[in-house]
C-alpha positions in Angstrom: 84.2 -31.0 17.7 81.2 -29.1 19.1 80.3 -25.8 20.6 79.1 -25.2 24.2 75.4 -25.6 24.6 75.0 -22.7 27.2 77.1 -20.2 25.5 75.2 -21.1 22.3 71.9 -20.4 24.0 73.3 -17.0 25.1 74.1 -16.3 21.5 70.5 -17.0 20.7 69.4 -14.7 23.3 71.8 -12.0 22.0 70.0 -12.4 18.5 66.7 -11.7 20.3 68.2 -8.6 21.8 69.5 -7.3 18.6 66.0 -7.2 17.1 65.8 -3.9 19.1 68.1 -2.4 16.4 65.5 -2.8 13.5 64.3 0.7 13.1 61.6 -0.6 10.5 59.9 -2.1 13.7 57.7 0.2 15.7 59.3 1.2 19.1 57.0 -0.6 21.4 57.7 -3.7 19.4 61.4 -3.1 19.7 61.1 -2.8 23.6 59.2 -6.0 23.6 62.3 -7.8 22.5 64.1 -6.5 25.6 61.3 -8.0 27.8 61.6 -11.3 25.8 65.3 -11.3 26.4 64.8 -10.7 30.1 62.3 -13.5 30.4 64.4 -15.9 28.4 67.4 -15.1 30.9 65.3 -15.7 33.8 64.5 -19.3 32.5 68.1 -19.8 31.7 69.2 -19.2 35.1 66.3 -21.2 36.7 67.2 -24.2 34.6 70.7 -24.3 33.1 72.7 -22.3 35.5 70.8 -24.1 38.4 71.9 -27.4 37.0 75.6 -26.3 36.6 75.5 -25.0 40.2 74.2 -28.3 41.3 77.1 -30.1 39.6 79.6 -27.8 41.4 78.0 -28.3 44.8 78.1 -32.0 44.5 81.8 -31.9 43.6 81.3 -33.0 39.9 84.4 -32.3 38.2 84.3 -34.2 34.9 84.5 -32.0 31.7 81.7 -31.7 29.1 82.0 -32.6 25.4 83.7 -29.2 24.9 86.3 -29.8 27.5 84.8 -27.5 30.2 84.3 -28.1 33.8 81.1 -26.9 35.4 82.9 -24.2 37.2 84.6 -23.0 34.0 81.3 -23.1 32.3 79.8 -20.9 34.9 82.6 -18.3 34.7 82.1 -18.0 30.9 78.2 -17.7 31.5 78.7 -14.9 34.0 81.0 -13.1 31.9 78.8 -13.4 28.8 75.6 -12.5 30.8 77.3 -9.4 32.3 78.2 -8.3 28.7 74.7 -9.0 27.3 72.9 -7.3 30.2 75.0 -4.2 30.0 74.1 -4.2 26.4 70.4 -4.7 27.1 70.2 -1.8 29.5 72.2 0.6 27.3 69.8 -0.2 24.4 66.6 -0.2 26.4 67.3 3.1 28.3 68.2 4.7 25.0 65.0 3.5 23.4 62.9 4.6 26.5 64.2 8.1 25.8 63.2 7.8 22.2 59.7 6.6 23.4 59.6 9.8 25.6 60.1 11.9 22.5 57.4 10.0 20.9 54.9 10.8 23.7 55.2 8.2 26.3 57.3 8.7 29.5 58.5 6.4 32.2 59.4 8.6 35.0 61.8 7.7 37.7 61.9 8.9 41.4 64.4 11.7 40.6 61.9 13.3 38.4 59.0 13.3 40.5 57.4 17.0 40.5 55.5 18.1 43.4 52.2 17.5 41.3 53.3 13.9 40.7 54.3 13.4 44.3 51.0 14.5 45.4 49.2 12.0 43.1 51.3 9.2 44.2 51.1 9.9 47.9 47.3 9.7 47.7 47.6 6.5 45.7 50.1 5.1 48.1 47.9 5.8 51.1 44.7 4.5 49.7 45.7 1.6 47.4 49.3 0.5 48.2 50.0 1.0 51.6 47.2 -1.4 52.9 48.7 -4.3 50.8 52.3 -3.9 51.9 53.9 -6.1 54.5 57.2 -4.7 56.2 59.5 -7.5 57.2 62.1 -6.7 59.9 65.2 -9.1 60.3 66.7 -9.4 63.9 67.5 -12.1 66.5 63.8 -13.1 66.9 62.8 -12.8 63.2 64.9 -14.7 60.7 65.5 -13.7 57.3 62.4 -14.1 55.2 62.1 -16.4 52.3 62.6 -14.3 49.1 60.2 -15.5 46.4 61.6 -16.4 43.1 61.7 -13.5 40.5 59.8 -11.1 42.8 60.9 -7.6 43.4 61.8 -6.4 46.8 62.9 -3.1 48.5 65.8 -3.6 50.8 65.8 -1.1 53.7 68.7 -0.2 56.1 67.3 1.1 59.3 69.0 2.6 62.3 67.8 0.7 65.4 69.5 2.2 68.6 73.1 2.5 67.3 73.1 -0.4 64.9 71.9 -0.8 61.3 69.3 -3.4 60.8 67.9 -5.0 57.8 64.0 -4.8 56.7 62.4 -5.4 53.4 59.1 -5.0 51.7 57.9 -7.2 48.8 56.7 -5.3 45.8 53.2 -6.9 45.5 52.5 -8.7 42.3 48.7 -8.2 42.8 49.2 -4.6 41.9 49.9 -3.0 38.6 53.5 -2.4 38.3 52.9 0.5 35.9 51.1 3.4 37.3 49.7 6.4 35.2 50.1 9.9 36.3 49.1 13.2 34.9 50.6 16.6 34.8 53.7 15.8 32.9 55.0 16.8 29.3 54.1 13.5 27.6 50.8 12.2 26.2 51.2 9.2 28.5 53.2 9.1 31.7 54.1 6.0 33.8 55.8 5.6 37.1 56.9 2.1 38.6 55.2 0.6 41.7 58.7 -0.1 43.4 59.8 3.6 42.9 56.4 4.7 44.7 56.9 2.3 47.4 60.7 3.3 47.9 59.7 6.9 47.9 57.3 6.5 50.8 59.1 3.8 52.4 59.5 5.8 55.7 55.7 5.5 56.2 56.3 1.7 56.8 58.9 2.3 59.5 57.4 5.1 61.7 59.9 6.0 64.5 63.0 4.7 62.8 65.6 6.3 60.6 65.9 4.9 57.0 69.6 5.0 56.2 69.5 3.5 52.8 67.3 1.5 50.4 67.8 -0.7 47.4 65.8 -2.8 44.9 66.7 -6.3 44.5 65.4 -9.5 43.0 66.4 -13.1 43.4 66.3 -15.9 40.8 66.1 -19.4 42.2 66.5 -23.0 40.9 63.2 -23.7 39.0 63.7 -27.2 37.8 61.7 -30.0 39.0 63.3 -33.4 39.6 61.0 -36.2 40.4 62.2 -39.6 41.4 59.3 -41.6 39.8 60.2 -44.8 41.8 59.2 -43.0 45.0 56.2 -41.1 43.5 53.1 -43.3 44.0 50.8 -40.4 43.0 52.8 -38.4 40.3 50.0 -35.6 40.3 50.4 -35.1 44.0 54.2 -35.1 43.9 54.3 -32.6 41.1 51.8 -30.4 42.8 54.0 -30.3 45.8 57.2 -29.7 43.8 55.6 -26.7 42.0 54.9 -25.0 45.3 58.5 -25.6 46.5 60.0 -24.2 43.2 59.7 -20.6 44.4 61.9 -21.4 47.3 64.7 -23.2 45.5 68.4 -22.4 45.9 69.3 -18.8 44.8 71.3 -18.8 41.3 71.3 -15.1 40.8 70.9 -11.8 42.7 70.0 -8.7 40.8 70.4 -5.3 42.5 70.4 -1.6 41.6 73.7 0.0 41.1 74.8 2.5 43.7 73.6 0.1 46.3 74.6 0.5 49.9 77.6 -1.9 50.6 76.1 -3.0 54.0 72.7 -3.8 52.2 74.5 -5.7 49.5 76.7 -7.9 52.0 73.7 -8.7 54.2 71.6 -9.8 51.0 74.5 -11.8 49.7 75.3 -13.6 52.8 71.6 -14.3 53.7 70.8 -15.6 50.2 74.1 -17.5 50.0 75.1 -16.1 46.7 78.7 -15.9 45.3 80.1 -12.6 44.3 80.0 -13.6 40.7 76.2 -14.5 40.9 75.5 -10.9 41.8 74.5 -8.6 39.0 74.5 -4.9 39.5 71.9 -3.3 37.2 72.3 0.2 35.9 68.6 0.8 35.4 65.2 -0.8 36.2 65.0 -4.4 37.4 62.9 -7.0 35.6 62.4 -5.4 32.3 59.5 -7.8 31.6 57.2 -4.9 32.5 58.0 -3.5 28.9 55.2 -6.1 27.8 52.8 -3.9 29.5 53.3 -0.4 28.0 50.5 0.4 25.8 50.1 3.1 23.3 46.8 5.1 23.0 44.9 5.3 19.9 46.5 8.7 19.2 49.9 7.1 19.1 49.1 4.0 17.3 52.3 4.3 15.1 54.3 3.2 18.0 53.0 -0.3 18.0 52.0 -2.9 15.3 48.5 -4.0 14.8 48.0 -7.8 15.6 48.4 -9.9 12.6 45.0 -11.5 11.6 45.5 -15.1 10.4 43.9 -16.3 7.1 41.1 -18.6 6.9 40.7 -21.4 4.4 37.9 -21.0 1.9 37.9 -24.6 0.9 36.8 -26.0 4.4 33.2 -26.9 4.9 32.6 -25.3 8.2 29.4 -27.3 8.9 31.1 -30.5 8.1 34.9 -30.5 8.3 35.1 -34.2 8.0 33.5 -34.0 4.4 36.5 -31.6 3.5 39.2 -33.9 5.1 37.8 -36.9 3.2 38.3 -34.9 0.0 42.1 -34.5 0.8 44.5 -33.7 3.6 44.5 -30.3 5.1 47.9 -28.5 5.5 48.2 -25.7 8.1 50.8 -23.1 8.6 50.5 -21.2 11.9 50.1 -18.3 12.6 49.7 -17.4 8.8 46.7 -19.7 8.7 44.3 -19.7 11.6 44.5 -22.1 14.5 40.7 -21.9 14.7 40.6 -24.7 12.0 42.1 -27.1 14.6 39.7 -25.8 17.3 36.7 -26.1 15.0 37.8 -29.7 14.1 37.7 -30.6 17.8 34.6 -28.8 18.5 32.7 -30.4 15.6 34.0 -33.9 16.8 32.8 -33.1 20.4 29.1 -32.4 19.1 28.9 -34.8 16.1 26.6 -37.7 17.1 28.6 -40.1 14.8 32.0 -39.5 16.7 32.6 -42.3 19.1 36.0 -41.4 20.6 38.5 -38.7 20.8 42.1 -39.2 21.9 44.5 -36.4 22.4 47.9 -35.5 24.0 48.3 -32.2 25.7 51.6 -30.6 26.6 51.0 -26.8 26.8 47.5 -25.3 26.6 46.2 -21.9 27.2 44.6 -20.7 30.3 41.2 -20.4 28.7 41.4 -23.3 26.2 38.6 -23.9 23.9 39.9 -27.3 23.0 39.8 -28.6 26.6 36.3 -27.2 26.9 35.3 -29.2 23.9 36.9 -32.4 25.3 35.0 -32.0 28.4 31.7 -31.4 26.6 32.4 -34.5 24.5 32.9 -36.7 27.7 29.5 -35.4 29.0 27.8 -36.4 25.8 28.9 -40.0 26.4 31.8 -40.1 23.9 35.1 -42.0 24.9 37.4 -39.2 25.7 41.1 -39.9 26.5 43.6 -37.2 27.1 47.2 -37.6 28.0 48.2 -34.4 30.0 51.9 -34.1 30.4 52.3 -32.9 34.0 56.1 -32.1 33.7 55.7 -29.5 30.9 58.3 -27.1 32.4 56.8 -24.1 34.0 53.2 -25.2 32.8 52.9 -27.8 35.5 50.3 -25.9 37.6 48.3 -25.0 34.6 48.2 -28.7 33.4 47.3 -29.9 36.8 44.4 -27.8 37.0 43.1 -28.7 33.6 43.8 -32.5 34.4 41.5 -32.3 37.5 38.8 -30.4 35.6 38.8 -33.0 32.7 38.5 -35.8 35.1 35.6 -34.1 37.0 33.8 -34.0 33.7 34.3 -37.6 32.8 37.4 -37.5 30.7 39.9 -40.4 31.1 43.1 -38.6 31.9 46.6 -40.2 31.6 49.4 -38.6 33.4 52.2 -39.4 31.1 54.4 -42.5 30.8 56.8 -43.7 33.5 60.3 -42.2 33.1 59.4 -40.4 29.8 57.9 -36.8 29.1 55.2 -36.9 26.4 55.9 -34.1 23.8 53.9 -35.5 20.9 51.2 -33.4 19.3 48.4 -35.6 18.1 44.6 -35.9 18.1 42.7 -39.1 17.0 38.9 -38.8 16.3 37.1 -42.1 15.8 33.8 -41.7 13.7 31.2 -44.1 12.5 30.3 -43.7 8.7 27.8 -46.0 6.9 28.5 -49.0 9.2 32.2 -48.6 9.1 34.7 -46.9 11.2 37.0 -44.0 9.9 39.7 -42.3 11.8 40.6 -38.5 11.5 43.8 -37.1 12.8 45.6 -33.8 13.5 49.4 -34.0 13.8 51.5 -31.0 14.5 54.9 -29.6 15.3 53.3 -27.2 18.0 51.1 -27.4 21.1 47.4 -27.3 21.3 47.6 -23.7 22.6 45.4 -21.1 20.8 47.4 -18.2 22.2 50.9 -19.2 21.3 49.5 -20.3 17.9 49.2 -16.6 17.1 52.9 -15.9 17.6 54.7 -19.2 17.1 55.2 -20.7 13.5 54.2 -24.3 13.4 53.0 -26.6 10.8 50.1 -29.2 11.0 48.3 -31.8 9.1 44.7 -33.0 9.3 44.0 -36.3 7.4 41.9 -39.4 7.5 44.6 -41.4 5.8 44.1 -45.0 7.0 47.7 -45.8 7.5 48.1 -42.6 9.7 44.9 -43.7 11.6 46.2 -47.2 12.2 49.4 -45.8 13.5 47.6 -43.3 15.7 45.6 -46.1 17.4 48.9 -48.1 18.0 50.4 -44.8 19.4 47.5 -44.2 22.0 47.5 -47.9 22.9 51.1 -47.6 23.8 50.9 -44.3 26.0 47.6 -45.7 27.7 48.9 -49.2 28.4 52.0 -51.0 29.5 53.6 -51.2 26.1 57.3 -50.8 26.1 57.5 -50.6 22.3 55.4 -49.5 19.3 55.1 -51.1 15.9 53.9 -48.3 13.5 54.0 -48.4 9.7 54.7 -44.8 8.6 55.0 -42.7 11.8 58.3 -43.1 13.9 58.0 -42.7 17.7 60.7 -41.6 20.1 62.3 -43.1 22.1 61.7 -46.3 20.3 62.2 -45.9 16.5 62.7 -42.2 15.9 66.4 -42.0 16.4 67.0 -45.0 14.1 64.7 -43.4 11.5 66.8 -40.1 11.4 70.0 -42.2 11.3 68.6 -44.2 8.2 67.5 -41.0 6.4 70.8 -39.4 6.8 72.7 -42.6 5.9 70.6 -42.8 2.7 71.8 -39.4 1.6 75.4 -40.4 2.4 75.0 -43.4 0.1 73.7 -41.3 -2.7 76.4 -38.9 -2.3 79.0 -41.7 -2.4 77.3 -43.0 -5.5 77.9 -39.8 -7.2 74.3 -38.6 -7.0 73.1 -35.2 -5.8 72.4 -35.5 -2.1 71.1 -32.8 0.3 69.4 -32.3 3.5 67.4 -29.2 4.8 66.4 -29.3 8.5 64.5 -26.8 10.4 64.3 -26.9 14.2 64.6 -25.1 17.5 67.8 -26.7 18.8 70.6 -29.1 17.6 72.7 -30.7 20.5 72.6 -34.5 20.1 76.2 -35.8 19.5 75.2 -38.9 17.6 73.2 -36.8 15.0 76.1 -34.2 14.9 78.6 -36.9 14.1 76.3 -38.2 11.4 76.0 -34.8 9.8 79.7 -34.4 9.8 80.1 -37.7 8.1 77.4 -36.7 5.5 79.3 -33.4 4.9 82.4 -35.3 4.3 80.7 -37.6 1.8 79.5 -34.5 -0.1 75.9 -34.1 1.1 74.9 -30.5 1.1 73.3 -29.6 4.4 71.2 -26.5 5.2 70.3 -26.3 8.9 67.7 -23.7 10.0 68.1 -23.6 13.8 66.5 -20.8 15.7 68.1 -21.5 19.1 71.0 -23.7 20.4 73.3 -25.4 17.8 76.6 -27.0 19.0 77.5 -28.3 15.7 80.4 -26.4 14.2 79.9 -25.5 10.4 82.2 -24.5 7.8 85.3 -26.5 8.9 87.4 -27.8 6.1 87.4 -31.6 5.8 84.7 -31.9 8.5 81.7 -29.6 8.0 82.3 -27.3 5.0 79.2 -28.7 3.3 77.0 -27.5 6.3 75.4 -24.1 6.8 73.5 -23.1 9.9 71.1 -20.3 9.8 69.0 -18.7 12.5 65.9 -16.6 11.9 64.7 -14.3 14.6 61.8 -12.0 13.8 58.2 -11.1 14.8 57.1 -14.8 15.2 58.9 -17.4 17.3 60.1 -20.1 14.7 58.9 -23.3 16.2 58.2 -25.7 13.3 60.4 -28.9 12.9 60.7 -29.8 9.3 63.0 -32.4 7.7 63.6 -32.6 3.9 65.8 -35.4 2.3 66.5 -35.2 -1.3 66.7 -39.0 -1.8 68.0 -39.0 -5.5 64.9 -37.3 -7.2 62.4 -39.1 -4.8 62.5 -36.4 -2.1 60.8 -36.9 1.2 59.4 -34.2 3.8 58.7 -35.1 7.4 57.2 -32.9 10.2 58.0 -33.6 13.9 57.4 -32.6 17.6 61.0 -33.4 18.1 64.2 -31.2 17.8 67.7 -33.0 17.4 68.2 -33.0 21.0 69.1 -36.1 23.0 66.1 -35.4 25.3 63.7 -35.5 22.2 65.2 -38.6 20.8 65.9 -40.7 23.9 63.9 -39.5 26.9 60.6 -38.1 25.5 57.7 -39.6 23.6 57.8 -37.8 20.2 56.4 -38.3 16.6 57.8 -37.9 13.2 55.2 -38.1 10.3 55.6 -38.0 6.5 53.9 -35.7 4.2 52.5 -38.0 1.5 50.6 -35.3 -0.4 53.0 -34.3 -3.1 51.5 -30.9 -3.4 51.7 -30.1 0.3 55.3 -31.6 0.4 56.3 -29.2 -2.4 54.6 -26.4 -0.6 56.7 -27.1 2.5 59.9 -27.4 0.6 59.4 -24.0 -1.1 58.6 -22.5 2.3 62.0 -23.9 3.4 63.5 -22.2 0.4 62.0 -19.0 1.2 63.4 -19.1 4.9 66.9 -20.0 3.4 66.5 -17.0 1.1 65.7 -14.6 4.0 68.3 -11.8 4.1 66.8 -9.4 6.6 66.0 -11.5 9.8 68.7 -14.2 9.3 71.9 -15.0 11.1 74.7 -17.2 9.9 76.6 -19.3 12.4 80.4 -19.2 12.1 82.7 -22.1 13.4 83.7 -20.0 16.4 80.1 -20.0 17.7 79.2 -16.5 16.7 76.7 -15.4 14.3 76.9 -12.9 11.5 73.7 -10.9 10.3 72.8 -11.6 6.7 71.5 -8.5 5.0 70.8 -7.5 1.4 69.4 -4.0 0.9 69.2 -4.1 -2.8 66.9 -7.4 -2.9 65.4 -7.7 0.5 63.6 -10.9 1.5 61.9 -11.1 4.8 60.3 -14.6 5.0 58.0 -13.9 7.8 56.5 -10.8 6.2 56.1 -12.5 2.8 54.2 -15.4 4.3 52.0 -12.9 6.1 51.0 -11.3 2.5 50.5 -14.5 0.6 47.0 -15.2 -0.4 45.6 -18.8 -0.1 43.5 -20.1 -3.0 45.3 -23.5 -3.4 48.6 -25.1 -2.3 49.7 -25.0 -6.0 48.9 -21.3 -6.2 50.8 -20.8 -2.9 53.8 -22.5 -4.2 53.9 -20.3 -7.4 53.7 -17.2 -5.3 56.7 -18.2 -3.4 58.5 -19.3 -6.5 58.1 -16.0 -8.3 59.2 -14.0 -5.2 62.5 -16.1 -4.8 63.1 -16.1 -8.6 62.4 -12.3 -8.9 64.9 -11.4 -6.2 
């Protein structure tokens, strides 16, 4: 008894879209949620819809755990996407009108005045025209390869007595938003594609332009590697990334009011079924909304970037001394990720550090951590980095970093055969007074200084010897031929993590059956693993109180009598992307808190290298527990899942609690004081 995974994901994206309704958020931030919705939907089609279309093409007719065939799923997806996209455009166009009233206008072709046309014609001739390449289609020139997610102008030309197709790619090397003057707003933008379409006849001199349309294709973007046949994984993935932009078309977006002949030619040429064609009443590819900026005079239209807090207790000159005095807990983005960067930078320069080992899944384009690792290797330290080449849509970035690190003397490991390494761990080996001490950073999130500003994640820096011993075992496993791992306090997927979760849930079931209070609080991105879901149903029936904080996909059905009436599922969608994975087990007055890189998804537990680690410091554990309680008390950005797969917004205007905003305002002097602040807020409301 579960919900459909794809439809659950679409409900998550609906919650993202509904953030546009929050009038307490500045308008440019609200429009940003429309761009996030659009970007999310692109990836959904490139991965999930592409996989379903592959099943249909291969004749796969089995039903999924919800009883749906691949074709039935695709039909439901198309219906839901059509409804959501209509809602997105209705909300976005309305808010763009409001933005115009506030002083920033986006002007479409129909509104081009003679003055604006004169400006654009000059810009077109000098800057745009030289970059464009018109592509004709006839018996001697086949239909061109349409790049994934690129905008195009389709053109219907009259050649002789027959219509012929031509097209122009809207170049991504040029800014899509073009500023113009002589309009009524403080700031006026026009779109690059509208400028090209306005002057399209200059590209086809001597021919009559009968009609034009703007269109965009989304292609299968998943990379499937047969590792048995991949002698050089780096080379194979490099080639696969290049081919991604030419995968099978899974969606065609086209502006409404299109010429029927153009639509048919494009649909036939791209081999797209009618149900995979989405006619858009507005601007294609709304990710451009990320780029709209407000001048200083209109600063009220946007939100100032949040500035994370720094720890006053950390010795900036010798972070190792601070770690020896006690574990350091970090909650990003509320506390700066610079602490982690500084930790690795100090290690790279410290003459007493002998070795640095790290896993990298997603890093930024200008990573200070990667630069520090390279410098450490050049100083003669033993530096080992596991770079996961198959981090979806980050393959190319990771390949580039891997090559640069190898050139600087870093020993680079390209993952483990058959498994994707998703763990977040750094091990630093340091000589201190004739003995070796190991320092670690463990986290729920990636070593990416940019996403750490907008993703909520938790991390721990420690020199606990048990952690250090397990970390050495872990890195020996990923760098050698080890097919199992024997750790004492950490659990490692795919070897011991699933069983650890099973044991922890079973223990709560035993406490409940014995008449003791039993409860679980789990926070993650997604829950889809059938074995875990069945265990949670069993726990619910035994009387275990289960609160799940799941940002995205959840296929578990809560609130069903006799099955899951003791389970609640809450999703928080706000300014920051909730990304931390936290697991609390009451354990009959001996509660335990764990952090992990893993969600409760089959891929995390069975097909990836993941880590789960306990929080042994009692004060840090209590702080994390009260943070969970604050999330559960949120009544402004929370949505509660119903048994039919829909989400109800939780609101309380009399006693509002917005967890992310509260966490932004809390002052850090100590973990104890932090806990007291959260306690007083929850109790006062």
